[in-house]
C-alpha positions as CSV (number, residue, x, y, z in Angstrom):
1,M,99.0,101.5,168.8
2,Q,98.6,97.8,167.9
3,L,101.4,96.5,165.6
4,S,99.1,95.8,162.7
5,H,97.7,99.4,162.5
6,R,101.2,100.9,162.8
7,R,102.6,98.4,159.9
8,H,99.7,99.4,157.8
9,F,100.1,103.1,158.5
10,L,103.8,102.8,157.6
11,R,103.0,101.1,154.4
12,L,100.6,103.8,153.4
13,A,103.2,106.5,154.1
14,A,105.8,104.6,152.1
15,G,103.5,104.3,149.2
16,A,102.6,108.0,149.4
17,V,106.4,108.9,149.0
18,G,106.8,106.6,146.0
19,L,103.6,108.2,144.4
20,T,104.9,111.7,144.8
21,A,108.2,110.7,142.8
22,I,106.1,109.3,139.7
23,S,103.3,111.7,139.7
24,P,103.2,114.3,137.0
25,M,104.3,117.6,138.6
26,G,101.4,119.5,137.1
27,R,98.6,117.6,138.7
28,A,98.9,119.6,142.0
29,Q,99.0,123.0,140.1
30,S,95.8,122.2,138.1
31,Y,93.9,120.7,141.0
32,P,91.1,121.6,141.5
33,S,89.6,122.1,138.1
34,R,86.0,121.6,139.0
35,P,83.8,121.4,142.1
36,A,84.6,119.1,144.9
37,R,82.4,117.6,147.5
38,I,82.9,117.3,151.4
39,I,80.7,114.5,152.7
40,V,79.5,114.7,156.2
41,G,78.0,111.8,158.2
42,V,75.7,113.9,160.3
43,P,72.7,116.2,159.7
44,A,73.1,119.8,158.9
45,G,73.5,122.1,161.9
46,G,75.8,120.0,164.1
47,S,79.3,120.6,165.0
48,P,80.9,118.4,162.1
49,D,78.5,120.0,159.6
50,I,79.5,123.6,160.8
51,Q,83.2,122.7,160.5
52,A,82.8,121.3,157.1
53,R,81.1,124.3,155.8
54,L,83.8,126.5,157.4
55,I,86.7,124.7,155.7
56,G,84.8,124.2,152.6
57,Q,84.3,128.0,152.3
58,W,88.0,128.7,152.8
59,L,89.0,126.2,150.4
60,S,86.5,127.5,147.8
61,E,87.9,130.9,148.1
62,R,91.7,129.8,148.2
63,L,91.4,127.3,145.3
64,G,89.1,128.9,143.1
65,Q,86.4,126.1,142.9
66,P,83.4,125.3,145.2
67,F,83.9,122.8,147.9
68,I,80.3,121.9,148.6
69,V,79.2,120.2,151.7
70,E,77.0,117.2,151.3
71,N,75.2,115.7,154.3
72,R,74.7,111.9,154.3
73,P,73.6,111.1,157.9
74,G,72.9,107.4,159.0
75,G,74.5,104.3,160.1
76,G,76.5,106.0,162.7
77,T,78.5,107.9,159.9
78,N,79.1,104.7,158.0
79,I,76.9,105.7,155.2
80,A,79.0,108.8,154.5
81,T,82.2,107.0,154.9
82,E,81.4,104.3,152.5
83,A,80.4,106.8,149.8
84,V,83.9,108.4,150.0
85,V,85.6,105.0,150.1
86,R,83.9,104.0,146.8
87,A,84.5,107.7,145.2
88,P,87.2,108.0,142.7
89,A,90.5,108.8,144.4
90,D,91.1,112.2,142.6
91,G,90.6,114.7,145.3
92,Y,87.2,115.7,144.4
93,T,85.4,113.7,147.1
94,L,86.5,114.4,150.7
95,L,85.3,113.0,154.0
96,L,84.6,115.1,157.2
97,V,86.3,112.6,159.6
98,T,85.4,112.6,163.2
99,A,86.5,110.4,166.3
100,I,83.3,108.3,165.7
101,N,85.1,106.6,162.8
102,T,87.7,105.0,165.1
103,W,85.2,103.3,167.5
104,N,82.9,102.3,164.6
105,A,85.7,99.9,163.4
106,S,85.1,97.8,166.3
107,L,81.5,98.7,167.1
108,Y,80.0,97.3,163.7
109,D,80.7,93.5,163.0
110,K,80.2,93.8,159.3
111,L,81.3,97.0,157.4
112,N,82.0,97.2,153.8
113,F,85.3,99.0,154.2
114,D,88.3,99.2,156.6
115,F,88.5,102.7,157.7
116,I,92.4,102.7,158.1
117,R,92.9,100.9,154.9
118,D,90.6,102.7,152.8
119,I,90.6,106.4,153.8
120,A,94.0,108.4,153.6
121,P,94.3,111.0,156.4
122,V,94.7,114.5,155.0
123,A,94.7,116.9,158.0
124,G,93.2,117.6,161.5
125,L,90.6,120.4,162.0
126,N,89.7,120.6,165.6
127,R,89.6,119.0,169.0
128,Q,86.8,119.1,171.6
129,T,87.1,117.8,175.2
130,F,84.4,116.3,177.5
131,V,83.3,117.3,180.9
132,M,82.4,114.7,183.7
133,M,79.1,116.2,185.3
134,V,76.9,115.2,188.4
135,T,74.1,116.9,190.0
136,P,74.9,119.4,192.7
137,A,73.3,117.1,195.2
138,F,75.4,114.2,194.3
139,P,77.6,113.3,197.5
140,A,80.7,113.2,195.7
141,K,82.4,116.7,194.9
142,T,85.6,115.3,193.4
143,V,86.7,112.6,191.0
144,P,88.4,110.6,193.8
145,E,85.2,111.0,195.9
146,F,83.2,109.9,193.1
147,I,85.4,106.8,192.4
148,A,85.2,105.9,196.0
149,Y,81.4,106.2,196.2
150,A,81.1,104.2,192.9
151,K,83.2,101.3,194.3
152,A,81.2,101.3,197.5
153,N,77.8,101.2,195.6
154,P,78.5,98.9,192.5
155,G,76.0,99.1,189.9
156,K,73.9,101.6,191.7
157,I,75.0,104.8,189.7
158,N,73.2,105.6,186.5
159,M,75.7,106.8,183.9
160,E,73.5,108.4,181.2
161,S,74.4,109.2,177.6
162,A,72.8,110.8,174.5
163,G,72.4,107.4,173.0
164,N,73.8,104.0,172.8
165,A,77.6,104.1,171.3
166,T,77.6,107.9,171.1
167,A,80.7,109.9,172.2
168,G,79.6,110.3,175.8
169,H,78.8,106.5,176.2
170,V,82.1,105.4,175.0
171,V,84.0,108.0,177.0
172,G,82.1,106.9,180.1
173,E,82.9,103.3,179.3
174,L,86.6,104.4,179.1
175,F,86.3,105.9,182.7
176,K,84.5,102.7,184.1
177,M,87.3,100.6,182.6
178,M,90.2,102.9,183.8
179,A,88.8,103.6,187.2
180,G,87.7,100.1,187.9
181,V,83.9,101.1,188.7
182,D,80.8,99.4,187.9
183,M,77.9,101.9,186.6
184,L,74.6,101.4,184.8
185,H,74.4,102.8,181.4
186,V,71.2,104.7,180.6
187,P,70.9,106.0,177.1
188,Y,68.7,109.0,176.2
189,R,67.6,110.4,172.9
190,G,70.1,113.3,172.5
191,A,72.0,115.3,174.9
192,P,69.3,117.8,175.8
193,L,67.1,115.0,177.2
194,G,70.2,113.6,179.0
195,Q,70.9,116.8,180.7
196,A,67.2,117.1,181.7
197,A,67.2,113.7,183.3
198,L,70.6,114.5,185.2
199,I,69.1,117.6,186.5
200,A,65.9,115.8,187.6
201,G,68.1,113.2,189.4
202,E,67.0,110.3,187.2
203,S,70.7,109.6,186.6
204,Q,73.9,110.6,188.4
205,V,76.8,111.2,185.9
206,F,77.1,112.3,182.5
207,F,80.2,112.7,180.1
208,D,79.2,115.4,177.6
209,P,81.3,117.8,175.3
210,I,81.8,121.1,176.9
211,P,80.0,123.2,174.4
212,S,76.7,121.7,175.0
213,S,76.9,121.7,178.7
214,I,78.8,124.9,179.6
215,E,75.7,126.9,180.3
216,Q,74.1,124.4,182.6
217,I,77.4,124.3,184.6
218,K,77.8,128.0,184.7
219,S,74.2,128.4,185.9
220,G,74.8,125.9,188.8
221,K,72.3,123.4,187.4
222,L,74.9,120.8,187.0
223,S,78.3,120.3,188.9
224,A,81.4,119.6,186.9
225,L,84.1,117.3,188.3
226,A,86.7,117.2,185.7
227,V,87.6,117.5,181.9
228,T,88.8,114.6,179.9
229,S,91.6,116.3,178.1
230,T,95.1,116.0,179.5
231,T,95.4,119.8,180.2
232,R,92.9,122.3,181.6
233,A,90.2,123.4,179.0
234,E,90.2,127.3,178.2
235,A,86.4,127.2,178.6
236,L,86.5,125.9,182.0
237,P,90.0,126.5,183.5
238,D,89.2,125.6,187.0
239,L,88.5,122.1,186.2
240,P,91.3,119.6,186.6
241,P,92.0,117.2,184.0
242,M,90.8,113.5,184.7
243,A,94.3,112.3,184.2
244,E,95.2,113.8,187.6
245,F,93.2,111.2,189.3
246,V,93.1,108.4,186.7
247,P,96.6,108.2,185.1
248,G,96.7,108.0,181.5
249,F,93.0,109.0,180.9
250,E,92.5,111.1,177.8
251,A,89.4,111.3,175.5
252,N,88.9,114.0,173.0
253,G,86.4,114.3,170.2
254,W,88.1,115.6,167.1
255,Q,87.4,116.3,163.3
256,G,89.5,116.2,160.3
257,I,89.7,115.7,156.6
258,G,90.3,112.4,154.7
259,V,90.2,111.2,151.1
260,P,89.7,107.8,149.4
261,R,93.1,105.7,149.5
262,S,95.2,106.1,146.4
263,T,94.5,109.9,146.1
264,P,97.6,111.2,144.6
265,A,100.0,112.4,147.4
266,E,100.6,115.8,145.8
267,I,96.9,116.6,146.1
268,V,96.8,115.4,149.7
269,T,99.8,117.5,150.4
270,R,98.3,120.6,148.7
271,L,94.9,120.0,150.8
272,N,97.0,119.9,153.9
273,K,98.7,123.1,153.2
274,E,95.6,125.0,152.5
275,I,93.8,123.6,155.5
276,N,96.7,124.3,157.8
277,A,96.8,128.0,156.4
278,A,93.0,128.2,157.4
279,L,93.9,127.0,160.8
280,A,96.6,129.6,161.3
281,D,94.1,132.3,160.5
282,A,92.8,134.3,163.3
283,G,89.3,134.6,162.0
284,M,89.1,130.9,161.4
285,R,90.3,130.3,164.9
286,E,87.7,132.3,166.3
287,K,84.9,130.7,164.5
288,I,86.2,127.2,165.5
289,A,86.2,128.6,169.2
290,K,82.6,129.4,168.9
291,I,81.7,125.9,168.4
292,G,83.6,124.9,171.5
293,A,86.7,123.5,169.9
294,N,90.4,124.2,169.5
295,V,92.2,124.2,166.4
296,F,94.2,120.9,165.6
297,A,96.7,121.4,162.9
298,T,98.5,118.3,161.7
299,T,100.4,116.8,158.9
300,P,98.8,113.7,157.1
301,A,101.2,111.5,158.9
302,E,100.3,113.0,162.3
303,F,96.8,112.7,161.7
304,G,96.9,109.1,160.6
305,E,98.9,108.3,163.7
306,L,96.0,109.6,165.8
307,I,93.5,107.8,163.8
308,A,95.3,104.4,164.4
309,A,96.0,105.0,167.9
310,D,92.4,105.9,168.7
311,T,91.1,103.0,166.7
312,D,93.2,100.7,169.0
313,K,92.2,102.5,172.2
314,W,88.4,102.3,171.4
315,A,88.6,98.7,170.3
316,R,89.7,97.9,173.8
317,V,86.9,99.9,175.3
318,V,84.3,98.3,173.0
319,K,85.4,94.8,173.8
320,F,85.6,95.7,177.6
321,A,82.0,97.0,177.6
322,G,80.7,94.6,175.2
323,L,79.4,97.5,173.1
324,K,77.1,96.7,170.0
325,A,75.6,99.3,167.6
326,D,71.8,99.5,167.6
């Protein structure tokens, strides 16, 4: 983690401790006294939207007030983020945070907010891993063979993605940086078109979340070489982690909850407690597994550390690849 992000995070933590000491004790007990919103930066139907609705329903039932999901897509999730940044810091406007927020900090030159400064972490929700896929006809059958082939054929491998600066793109750029290979990025409009192009041989490699690719892998239409988590994935247990071949490699998608900075610490604590209770529930864990993710329970501090560390990591990738938002 860069020193600036670490220092800022520690200042936030210290401020939260002080706020707890001076805040009225009754505020947490009376919260919530009216409906709250969970702002989601993607359209309805996607994994973040589904996760927001799952946790929103749980909070509604546990806290006795509606937690309404509001989709505000656009701007690479920045429209939704700014809406929460500018909302009152009273616990009634929550943000469905994703890993996208951490690379947007470097990807966009002019944002009207600083994510780490302006959004307070509440809790993690889930983690998703990616899988590295090639066509069955590709000459490399393992990650070491792929790296060797790529180094022998610089610039001749098409690395596709679901679009410029999407998750698969930045994960692929991390692989290029850490493996020391040169590949040509080819963006498509969405994962389904990307998978079709890979199957047709228009491109040679694709980093995609496991849930959207697992059926193509199981059917044999695509060959999987590795997962991007540091341990084997439950959904594809025969695949090795990328870190076995590229030391230190790790790339996970994740989702969580954040609120505007200066939200009272006792409200953050109560939300964290209720969210973690949800993640410990067998029924909720099963529902999260159905969207291809694993539960990711954290304290606010732990979630903040992850956000800061990923912001620094993806800043290096964005700089290395010269990435710019469309």
